N, C-alpha and C positions, 0 to 999 in steps of 0.2 A: 504494500500500500504506500502511496506517495502523498505527502501533505501538500505539495505544490501543484496548483491547478495547471500551471504551464506544462507540466509533464503530460497531463491528459490532453491538453489542447494540441500538443505536438504529436502525441500518439494517434489522435483522431484525425489530424490534418485539417482542423477547422479553426476558425477565429474564436477569440474569447466571447465576442458578442453572439456568435452562432451557438456556442455552448450554453450561454446564459438563456437565450431565447428557447432553445430546445428543452432544457431542464425546467424552465419556468412553465412552458406549455404543458409538459407531461406530468410534472410533479407539483407545480406551484411553488417550488423552492429554488433557491439559487444553487449553483454548483458548490459553493463554499458550504452552504447549509447541509447539502447531501453528504459531502466529504466529512464534515464535522460529525454528523450522525454516525457515519461508518466508524470513525475513530472512537467515539464514545461507546458504541456498541462493542467494539473489539476490546477496549479498555475494561468495560464492565465484565465481559466474559473472562478475561484474564484475572481480574480481581476476585471474582467469585469462584472460578473453577481451578485456579492454580495457587501454588504457594510461592510463586516468584516474588522477589522483592519489587516494590513499586518502582524503584529506580530502573530495574531491568525492564519492566513493562514500558516505562516511558522511553527508554532507549530503543526498544523494539518498534515502538510507534514513531520513531524518528524525531523525538524531542531531544534537543541537545542538553537541556537542563531539566532537572526534576521540578524546579519551581515553575517552569513554563508549562509542563504537563499538568501540575497541580492547579494552576490558574485556569487553564483551558478546561479541565475536568470540572472544576467548581463552577465555572461560568455556565456550563451546559447542564449541570445536574443539581446545583445548589449546595452540594456537599463535597468535601475533599475525597480523594481516592482512599485515604486511610479510613475515613468515616464510612464510606461506601462498603469497603471490605469488611469492617466490623459488623455492619448491619446485615450483609447478604452472603458472606463467604460460606461455602459448603466445605466442611472439613473433609480432607482426603486421607483419612487414617486407614 
């Protein structure tokens, strides 16, 4: 998964405005919103179903700093990754 929309624009061979128009028409969301949802979904999955350190999860999701990942996650969920894990983690014993 890539965080940068430019990657997808190049892969698809379309302009950024075309990507915006197509995603808005079919989903009602911006490309950034769709990508953010994917990242949050993957982060939640890792936090719930793995024992990986949160820093490792943030690096896997291409965040250079744990603080950036934490801010991003909290902005989209209302709670920190640590709090989310405490509330929802399934123990893998």
